[in-house]
C-alpha positions as CSV (number, residue, x, y, z in Angstrom):
1,M,37.4,108.5,31.1
2,R,37.0,110.3,34.8
3,V,34.0,109.2,36.9
4,A,32.4,109.9,39.9
5,M,32.3,106.9,41.9
6,Y,29.6,106.7,44.9
7,Y,30.6,104.0,47.3
8,N,28.2,106.4,50.3
9,N,27.2,109.7,50.7
10,K,30.6,110.7,52.3
11,D,32.3,108.8,50.1
12,V,32.4,110.2,46.5
13,R,35.8,109.0,44.6
14,L,37.0,110.3,41.7
15,E,38.3,107.4,39.3
16,E,39.3,106.2,36.1
17,M,37.3,103.6,34.1
18,P,37.4,102.9,30.4
19,T,35.3,105.0,27.9
20,P,32.1,103.1,27.3
21,Q,31.8,101.4,23.3
22,I,28.8,101.9,21.9
23,G,26.9,99.3,19.4
24,P,24.5,99.5,16.7
25,G,21.1,101.7,17.9
26,E,23.9,103.4,20.6
27,V,24.8,106.7,21.3
28,L,27.7,108.2,23.2
29,V,27.1,111.3,24.9
30,K,29.7,113.9,26.5
31,V,27.6,114.9,29.3
32,L,28.2,118.5,29.7
33,A,25.7,119.0,33.3
34,C,24.5,116.4,36.1
35,G,22.5,117.4,38.5
36,V,22.9,116.1,42.3
37,C,18.8,114.3,42.7
38,G,17.6,113.7,46.2
39,S,17.5,110.5,45.3
40,D,21.3,110.5,44.8
41,V,21.8,110.9,48.7
42,M,19.1,107.8,49.4
43,E,21.8,106.2,50.9
44,W,19.5,103.3,52.0
45,Y,19.0,102.9,48.5
46,R,21.9,103.2,47.1
47,I,24.5,101.9,49.7
48,N,23.8,98.4,48.8
49,K,24.2,98.8,44.7
50,A,27.4,100.3,45.6
51,P,30.3,101.1,44.3
52,L,28.3,103.0,41.0
53,V,27.9,105.6,38.7
54,L,25.3,107.8,40.1
55,G,23.5,111.2,38.0
56,H,20.3,110.4,36.0
57,E,19.8,114.4,35.1
58,A,22.2,114.5,32.3
59,T,22.6,116.8,29.5
60,G,25.5,116.9,27.0
61,E,26.4,116.5,23.1
62,I,26.3,113.5,21.0
63,V,29.9,112.9,20.0
64,K,30.0,108.9,18.4
65,A,26.4,107.5,16.7
66,G,26.0,103.4,15.9
67,D,25.1,102.3,12.7
68,G,21.0,102.9,12.4
69,V,20.9,105.8,14.4
70,G,18.9,108.1,12.2
71,Q,17.1,110.4,14.7
72,F,20.2,111.7,16.2
73,K,23.3,113.2,15.1
74,V,27.0,113.8,15.9
75,G,26.9,117.4,17.6
76,D,23.5,117.3,18.5
77,R,22.7,119.0,22.2
78,V,20.6,116.2,24.0
79,F,19.0,115.4,27.2
80,V,18.9,111.8,28.0
81,S,15.8,110.1,29.9
82,H,17.7,107.0,32.4
83,H,14.2,105.5,32.5
84,V,12.4,104.6,29.7
85,P,8.8,102.2,28.8
86,C,8.4,99.5,26.5
87,N,5.3,101.2,25.2
88,T,3.4,97.7,25.0
89,C,2.9,96.1,28.5
90,H,-0.3,96.4,30.6
91,Y,0.8,99.7,32.5
92,C,2.2,101.8,29.9
93,L,-1.0,100.6,27.4
94,S,-2.9,102.0,30.8
95,G,-1.2,105.2,31.0
96,N,0.6,104.1,33.8
97,H,3.9,104.2,32.3
98,T,6.3,105.1,35.4
99,A,5.0,101.0,36.7
100,C,6.5,99.7,33.8
101,D,9.0,97.2,34.6
102,T,11.0,98.1,31.7
103,L,11.2,101.6,32.6
104,R,12.6,100.4,36.2
105,S,15.3,98.8,34.6
106,T,16.5,100.5,31.7
107,N,19.5,103.3,32.5
108,F,22.7,104.0,30.5
109,D,26.0,103.2,31.3
110,P,27.7,104.4,33.3
111,G,25.7,107.5,34.9
112,G,26.1,110.8,34.4
113,F,29.0,111.9,37.0
114,A,31.2,110.7,33.9
115,E,32.7,112.5,31.4
116,Y,30.9,110.2,28.9
117,I,28.1,107.9,29.0
118,R,26.6,105.5,26.4
119,V,23.1,105.1,25.4
120,P,21.4,102.0,25.0
121,R,19.4,101.4,21.5
122,I,16.0,101.9,23.9
123,N,16.6,104.7,25.5
124,V,18.0,106.4,21.8
125,D,14.4,104.9,20.7
126,R,12.4,106.9,23.4
127,G,14.8,108.4,25.8
128,V,17.0,110.9,23.8
129,F,15.1,114.6,23.1
130,L,16.8,117.5,21.8
131,L,17.3,120.5,24.0
132,P,16.1,123.5,22.1
133,D,18.6,126.5,20.8
134,N,17.6,128.6,24.0
135,L,17.9,125.4,26.3
136,S,21.0,125.8,28.1
137,F,23.1,122.3,29.6
138,E,22.7,123.7,32.8
139,D,19.0,124.4,32.7
140,G,18.5,121.3,31.1
141,T,19.8,119.4,34.1
142,L,16.0,120.5,35.9
143,I,14.0,118.6,32.5
144,E,13.6,115.3,34.6
145,P,12.8,116.5,37.8
146,L,10.0,119.6,36.4
147,A,8.8,116.1,34.0
148,C,8.2,114.2,37.8
149,V,6.3,117.2,38.5
150,V,4.1,117.3,35.6
151,R,3.7,113.6,35.9
152,G,2.6,114.5,39.5
153,Q,0.5,117.5,38.7
154,R,-1.4,115.7,35.7
155,L,-2.5,113.3,38.2
156,V,-4.1,115.5,40.8
157,S,-5.3,117.7,38.3
158,I,-4.8,121.0,39.6
159,E,-7.8,123.5,38.9
160,P,-8.1,127.6,38.5
161,G,-9.5,128.6,41.8
162,H,-8.1,125.6,43.7
163,T,-6.1,126.9,47.2
164,V,-2.0,124.5,47.1
165,I,0.2,123.3,49.7
166,V,3.5,122.0,49.1
167,I,4.9,120.9,52.1
168,G,8.9,120.8,51.7
169,S,10.4,123.5,49.5
170,G,13.4,121.7,48.3
171,I,13.4,121.7,44.3
172,S,10.4,119.7,43.9
173,G,8.6,121.8,45.8
174,L,10.2,124.4,44.0
175,L,8.7,123.2,40.9
176,H,5.7,122.3,42.5
177,I,5.0,125.7,43.0
178,L,5.7,127.4,40.0
179,L,3.5,124.8,38.1
180,A,0.3,125.1,40.0
181,H,0.8,129.2,39.5
182,A,1.0,128.1,35.8
183,T,-1.9,125.7,35.4
184,G,-3.9,128.1,37.6
185,A,-4.0,127.8,41.2
186,R,-5.4,130.5,42.8
187,R,-3.2,130.4,45.8
188,V,0.0,128.3,46.7
189,I,1.2,128.1,50.2
190,A,4.7,126.8,51.2
191,T,6.3,125.0,54.1
192,D,9.7,123.9,55.4
193,I,11.4,123.5,58.5
194,N,14.2,125.2,57.1
195,E,14.8,129.5,57.0
196,Y,16.5,129.0,53.7
197,R,14.2,127.1,51.6
198,L,11.3,129.1,52.9
199,N,12.5,132.1,51.8
200,M,13.7,130.2,48.0
201,A,9.7,129.4,48.1
202,R,8.8,133.2,48.6
203,K,11.0,134.0,45.4
204,F,9.9,132.0,43.5
205,G,6.2,132.4,44.0
206,A,4.6,131.0,47.0
207,D,1.6,133.3,47.9
208,F,2.4,132.2,51.7
209,V,5.0,130.2,54.0
210,I,4.2,129.1,56.9
211,P,7.0,127.2,59.3
212,A,6.9,123.6,59.5
213,D,7.3,123.6,63.2
214,E,3.9,125.6,63.2
215,D,0.8,124.5,63.9
216,V,0.5,124.3,59.8
217,P,-3.5,123.5,59.5
218,S,-4.7,126.7,61.9
219,H,-2.3,129.0,59.7
220,L,-4.2,127.4,56.8
221,L,-7.7,127.8,57.5
222,K,-6.6,131.9,58.2
223,L,-4.9,132.2,55.2
224,N,-7.5,130.5,53.4
225,G,-11.3,131.8,54.8
226,N,-11.6,129.1,56.8
227,R,-10.9,126.5,54.5
228,L,-7.9,123.8,54.4
229,A,-6.4,123.2,51.0
230,D,-8.0,121.6,47.2
231,R,-4.7,120.3,47.2
232,V,-1.6,119.0,49.3
233,I,1.6,118.1,47.6
234,V,4.5,116.0,49.8
235,C,7.9,116.4,48.6
236,T,9.4,115.0,51.8
237,G,9.3,111.9,53.5
238,A,9.3,113.0,56.9
239,I,6.6,111.6,59.5
240,P,5.0,114.7,60.7
241,A,5.0,116.0,57.7
242,L,3.4,112.9,56.5
243,N,1.1,113.7,58.9
244,T,0.4,117.8,58.4
245,A,-0.4,116.6,54.9
246,L,-3.5,114.2,55.6
247,Q,-4.3,117.3,58.4
248,S,-4.4,120.1,55.7
249,V,-6.7,118.4,53.1
250,D,-10.3,120.2,53.0
251,C,-13.1,118.0,52.0
252,G,-13.2,116.8,48.4
253,G,-9.2,117.8,48.2
254,T,-6.4,115.4,47.5
255,V,-2.9,114.7,48.7
256,L,0.0,114.3,46.4
257,F,2.5,111.9,48.1
258,F,5.5,113.2,45.9
259,A,8.8,112.0,47.8
260,P,9.3,108.4,49.4
261,T,10.3,107.2,53.1
262,D,12.5,105.6,55.0
263,P,11.9,101.6,54.6
264,G,9.3,100.2,56.5
265,V,7.5,103.0,56.8
266,D,3.4,102.8,58.2
267,L,1.6,105.8,57.7
268,P,-1.7,105.7,60.1
269,V,-5.0,107.2,58.4
270,R,-7.9,107.7,60.6
271,F,-9.9,105.9,57.8
272,N,-13.9,107.3,58.7
273,D,-12.5,111.4,58.3
274,F,-10.5,110.0,55.4
275,W,-14.0,107.9,53.8
276,R,-16.4,110.4,54.8
277,N,-14.5,113.7,53.6
278,S,-14.1,112.3,50.2
279,I,-10.7,112.4,50.3
280,T,-8.4,111.5,47.7
281,L,-4.8,109.9,48.7
282,T,-2.6,109.4,45.7
283,S,0.9,109.2,44.6
284,T,3.6,109.3,42.0
285,Y,6.9,108.3,40.5
286,G,9.0,109.2,37.8
287,A,8.0,110.7,34.2
288,S,7.1,109.4,31.4
289,P,8.3,110.7,27.6
290,I,5.4,112.4,27.3
291,D,6.0,114.2,30.8
292,I,9.0,114.5,29.8
293,A,8.4,116.7,26.0
294,T,6.5,118.9,28.4
295,A,9.0,120.1,30.8
296,I,11.3,120.6,28.1
297,E,8.7,123.0,26.6
298,L,7.5,124.3,30.0
299,I,11.6,125.8,30.1
300,S,12.2,126.6,27.2
301,T,9.4,128.7,26.5
302,K,9.9,130.3,30.0
303,R,6.6,129.6,32.0
304,I,8.7,127.7,34.1
305,T,12.5,129.7,35.1
306,V,15.0,127.5,36.2
307,N,17.8,129.1,36.2
308,E,17.8,130.7,39.5
309,M,17.4,127.5,40.9
310,I,20.8,126.2,40.8
311,T,22.9,127.6,43.2
312,Q,26.1,125.5,43.3
313,R,28.1,124.3,40.1
314,L,31.1,121.9,40.7
315,G,33.6,119.9,38.7
316,L,33.8,116.3,38.4
317,A,36.4,115.9,41.7
318,D,33.9,118.1,43.6
319,T,31.4,115.7,43.2
320,G,31.6,114.4,46.9
321,A,31.2,118.0,48.2
322,G,28.2,118.4,45.9
323,F,26.5,114.8,47.4
324,Q,27.3,116.5,51.1
325,L,25.6,120.0,49.9
326,V,22.3,117.8,49.3
327,T,22.8,116.0,52.1
328,D,23.2,118.6,54.7
329,A,19.9,120.4,52.8
330,R,20.6,123.7,54.6
331,E,22.0,126.8,52.0
332,S,21.8,124.9,48.6
333,M,19.0,124.3,46.2
334,K,20.3,122.5,42.7
335,V,23.4,121.3,43.3
336,I,24.7,120.8,39.2
337,I,28.2,118.6,37.9
338,E,30.1,119.8,34.9
339,P,32.1,116.6,34.2
340,H,34.6,118.7,31.9
341,K,35.1,121.9,33.9
């Protein structure tokens, strides 16, 4: 089968490798769409494991089912989660599934930028989800990103009447804007350094946008009745954005750090301001099976509309060009790879 083999962000090669053979409890999925995630182009994180086949936002069709697979059959349209929890460790039993060691070590074989993937038994058990008939394969590539957003907003409890500011208006930022409105936020404000992304934030429901190179807290006070934000969601690891987040949260508010930084970054916090103003700082990583199920429901019922976020659809041979679009982050939003086109 053909795969897009990652060597670095500027070197993604179309190569051949054997189609995986499945065992008992496993399924073979023909990949029909897979999104390029921002984490795929996080070169410092990926380069030491290269060469490898990336891609974890995968949808497709089951073409083989191993002995003992009872819940799925050949022909089923599915979304496949690459990371799944054990459901029995201390973290899972505490509701912190994304801290589970099993979740952080599971994956499918070889990766979504391939014509076929082998889904291991544990992933079949708790990481394969049927796509509703009205949910396309390409829209299904947004399930995993939305599930991560669902988990983050569940942790910070956005409520009716809240003012939310989303710092960074890439794909995660847009999904946060949509979900914050869907859960009743009174006002959602977006920032970014890129005019294209600010326009996308407007398109997807931001009530106001603020260029990130301006005085964001001052603009926020003017837009929000001399108050800062109840919830600040940071969808970038840029240090200026992290500092803006700390300056933009109101007393009693919460800052959600949704994206990682480069390695070795320290974030200085004026502790007494943080302490006296009852500010909560928290973070989120990944998604659990319940978050994925919620994301599927949100997309299939059209509470969250994602199709217009997809700006480029490329074949497997053009995966390298897709990586460059995501790396450059100029005039693209969601790039998806369709391995059989």
